[in-house]
C-alpha positions in Angstrom: 198.0 43.3 -38.1 200.6 45.2 -36.3 204.5 43.3 -36.3 203.9 41.7 -33.1 200.7 40.0 -33.9 202.1 38.8 -36.8 205.4 37.4 -34.8 203.1 35.6 -32.3 201.8 33.7 -36.2 205.1 31.5 -35.0 205.3 31.7 -31.3 201.9 31.5 -30.5 202.2 27.2 -31.5 205.0 27.2 -28.3 202.3 27.7 -25.9 201.4 24.5 -24.0 205.0 22.4 -25.4 206.5 21.4 -22.8 210.6 20.1 -21.7 211.0 16.7 -19.1 214.8 17.1 -17.7 216.5 14.8 -15.8 218.5 15.1 -12.7 219.8 13.6 -9.8 220.0 16.0 -6.8 223.8 15.5 -7.1 225.4 15.5 -3.7 228.3 17.5 -5.0 226.0 20.2 -6.7 224.1 20.0 -3.2 227.7 20.9 -1.3 228.4 23.4 -4.5 225.2 24.9 -3.5 225.8 24.9 0.3 229.2 26.2 0.3 228.0 29.6 -2.2 225.4 30.7 0.5 228.0 30.0 3.8 226.4 26.7 4.5 228.6 23.5 5.9 228.6 21.5 3.2 229.3 18.7 4.8 226.1 18.9 6.6 224.0 17.5 3.3 224.7 13.6 2.8 222.5 11.1 0.3 218.5 11.6 1.4 218.9 15.1 3.2 216.0 17.3 2.4 217.0 20.5 1.5 215.8 24.1 2.2 212.5 24.7 0.4 213.5 27.0 -2.5 216.5 25.4 -3.7 214.7 23.3 -5.9 215.8 26.6 -8.4 219.3 24.7 -8.7 218.0 21.6 -10.1 216.8 20.3 -13.9 218.5 23.4 -15.2 219.2 22.9 -19.0 222.7 22.3 -20.5 222.7 23.5 -23.8 226.1 22.6 -26.4 228.1 25.5 -26.7 227.1 25.7 -30.4 224.1 26.9 -29.2 224.5 29.5 -27.3 224.0 33.3 -29.0 225.3 36.2 -28.9 223.8 36.9 -25.5 225.2 33.6 -23.6 221.7 32.9 -23.6 220.4 29.7 -26.0 219.9 30.9 -28.7 216.0 31.5 -30.3 213.8 28.1 -30.7 216.7 25.8 -29.1 215.0 25.9 -25.6 212.8 28.5 -25.2 210.3 30.4 -27.9 211.6 32.3 -31.0 210.9 35.7 -29.4 212.3 37.8 -31.5 213.4 40.8 -29.7 217.5 40.2 -28.5 217.7 41.4 -24.4 216.1 39.4 -21.7 215.5 39.4 -18.3 213.5 38.0 -15.0 211.0 40.1 -13.7 208.2 38.4 -11.5 207.4 34.5 -9.6 204.5 32.8 -8.2 205.8 29.5 -6.1 204.1 26.9 -4.9 205.7 24.6 -2.3 204.3 21.1 -1.6 206.9 19.4 -0.3 211.1 19.4 0.4 214.0 18.0 -2.6 216.2 14.8 -0.9 219.7 15.1 -1.7 221.1 12.3 -4.2 217.6 11.2 -5.5 216.3 11.2 -9.1 214.1 14.4 -9.5 212.2 15.8 -12.4 212.0 19.1 -13.9 208.7 20.1 -16.3 209.5 23.1 -18.3 206.2 24.4 -19.8 205.4 27.2 -22.6 202.2 28.9 -20.6 201.7 31.9 -22.5 203.1 34.6 -24.1 202.1 38.3 -24.2 202.7 41.1 -26.6 202.2 44.3 -25.2 202.7 48.1 -26.3 203.2 51.0 -23.5 205.6 54.0 -23.3 208.3 52.1 -22.6 208.1 50.7 -26.4 207.0 47.0 -27.3 207.8 44.3 -25.0 206.9 40.9 -25.2 206.0 39.1 -21.7 207.2 34.9 -22.0 205.5 32.8 -18.7 206.8 29.4 -18.3 206.0 27.0 -15.9 208.6 24.7 -13.8 206.7 21.6 -12.4 209.5 20.2 -10.0 208.9 15.8 -9.3 210.4 13.5 -7.2 209.6 10.2 -6.1 206.9 10.2 -7.8 205.2 13.6 -5.8 205.2 17.2 -6.9 207.6 19.1 -4.8 207.2 22.8 -6.3 205.4 24.7 -9.3 207.4 28.0 -10.1 206.5 30.4 -12.8 208.5 32.8 -14.0 207.5 35.7 -16.2 210.7 37.1 -18.7 210.4 40.6 -20.2 211.8 40.7 -23.8 212.8 44.2 -25.2 214.2 45.4 -28.1 218.1 46.8 -28.6 219.6 49.3 -26.9 220.9 52.3 -29.3 224.6 52.2 -30.0 226.1 54.5 -27.2 223.0 54.6 -25.0 221.9 53.6 -21.9 219.2 51.2 -21.2 215.7 52.4 -20.5 215.5 51.8 -16.6 212.6 52.1 -14.0 211.8 55.1 -12.0 213.9 54.6 -8.8 211.9 54.7 -6.0 212.7 54.7 -2.8 212.0 51.7 0.0 210.5 51.3 2.5 212.0 52.3 5.9 209.8 50.8 8.4 211.2 47.8 8.6 211.1 45.8 11.3 214.4 43.9 10.4 216.5 44.1 8.1 219.8 41.7 6.3 222.2 42.7 4.2 224.6 40.7 1.7 227.2 42.0 -0.2 226.6 41.4 -4.0 230.4 40.3 -4.8 231.8 39.2 -8.1 232.2 35.2 -6.7 229.0 35.0 -4.7 227.8 35.7 -8.5 229.7 33.7 -10.3 229.1 31.1 -8.5 225.3 31.7 -8.3 225.3 31.7 -12.1 227.5 28.8 -12.0 224.9 26.8 -10.2 222.1 27.8 -12.1 224.5 27.3 -15.7 223.4 30.8 -16.7 225.8 32.4 -18.7 224.3 35.6 -19.7 226.8 37.6 -20.4 225.1 41.0 -18.5 226.5 39.0 -15.1 230.2 38.5 -16.0 231.6 40.0 -19.4 231.5 44.6 -18.3 232.5 45.6 -21.6 229.6 43.7 -23.4 227.0 44.7 -20.5 227.9 48.4 -21.1 228.2 48.5 -25.1 225.6 46.0 -26.6 222.7 46.2 -23.8 223.7 49.4 -22.8 223.8 49.0 -18.2 226.4 51.0 -16.5 228.0 48.0 -14.9 227.6 44.2 -14.9 223.8 43.3 -13.4 224.0 41.2 -10.2 221.7 37.7 -10.9 217.8 38.3 -10.1 217.9 34.7 -9.3 220.6 35.0 -6.7 218.6 39.1 -5.6 215.0 36.5 -5.0 217.7 33.8 -3.5 218.6 35.7 -0.9 215.0 37.0 0.2 213.7 33.9 1.0 217.2 33.1 2.7 216.5 36.1 4.7 213.2 35.5 5.7 213.4 31.8 6.5 216.0 33.4 9.5 213.2 35.8 10.6 209.8 33.3 10.2 208.4 31.1 11.9 206.1 27.7 10.1 207.1 26.1 7.0 207.1 28.2 3.7 204.5 26.5 1.5 204.7 29.7 -1.7 205.9 33.2 -2.5 205.2 36.0 -5.1 207.9 37.9 -6.4 208.7 41.3 -7.9 211.5 42.9 -9.2 211.5 46.3 -10.3 215.3 47.4 -10.5 218.7 45.7 -11.3 221.4 45.7 -8.8 225.1 46.0 -9.8 227.9 43.2 -9.2 230.1 45.1 -6.3 227.0 46.4 -4.4 224.7 45.2 -1.8 221.3 44.0 -1.2 219.4 44.7 2.2 216.5 42.3 2.6 213.9 44.4 4.4 210.9 42.2 6.3 207.7 42.9 8.2 206.5 41.3 11.3 205.3 37.7 10.1 201.0 37.9 10.8 198.8 35.3 10.1 201.1 32.9 8.6 202.2 36.3 6.0 205.3 38.2 5.4 206.2 40.9 3.5 209.9 41.6 2.7 211.3 43.8 0.0 214.8 44.6 -0.9 216.9 47.8 -1.1 220.0 48.5 -2.8 222.7 50.6 -1.1 221.2 53.8 -2.0 217.8 52.8 -0.6 216.3 52.7 -4.2 213.4 49.5 -4.2 214.4 46.5 -5.9 212.2 43.3 -5.0 209.1 42.9 -3.5 208.2 39.5 -2.1 205.0 38.1 -0.3 205.9 34.5 1.4 203.3 32.3 2.9 204.1 29.8 5.8 202.1 26.9 7.2 202.0 26.8 11.2 
């Protein structure tokens, strides 16, 4: 039995566990989100329908400071399973949207450990954790969001982290939207989602402990900006999307979201960094 099989003895009982977090979808929190993305905060009042992808801002875990680990995430076993690898990064996402949240009204997030999969390959051993988040308001399911996180070993001292081989993004897009990934935007998004992962704000830690050359822009921010861009070019009501992040973006750089023309309620978009390297892909579906 490999060490990963042995580790799964402790991890397998976590599969199926559910944590429920209550949220009031507070008006000031909603207005802060609006301000972060250059929307007029005053257009949001109690009962206002929120953009379809803003469910990601509610039900965030409010972990006590003593339960924070050295990387800024909650210590293993406090919120998430104690996967025995120190580095965690978001990877893929599958979202179904059934409704819209309203500001200032109670809501629930149910966080379920959907699966834990050990894998071994050319890049070494990893664990893939899949979390299923179900958002409810007024007794109705608003969205179901499945997210994959990849756990990797520590980077040896003095070495750079292994990264995927850069691939140039397509240039035959029908439209594009560019956003500067400033320190302030990265900070404000991390604050909205209560994300204290140190790779987003602590340069010394990021370079010395995780082997990245610069601060890592929040992957959730990339996905949010991709949906924002899609909504500004698509017709109909967003009913779901799938996302795959393939290359990191750095704070201080830019993200360019590129897209095809919408066809039969489907829209394909992708993101490139300032050098044209593919960073993420997304397929969205709209009801007409």
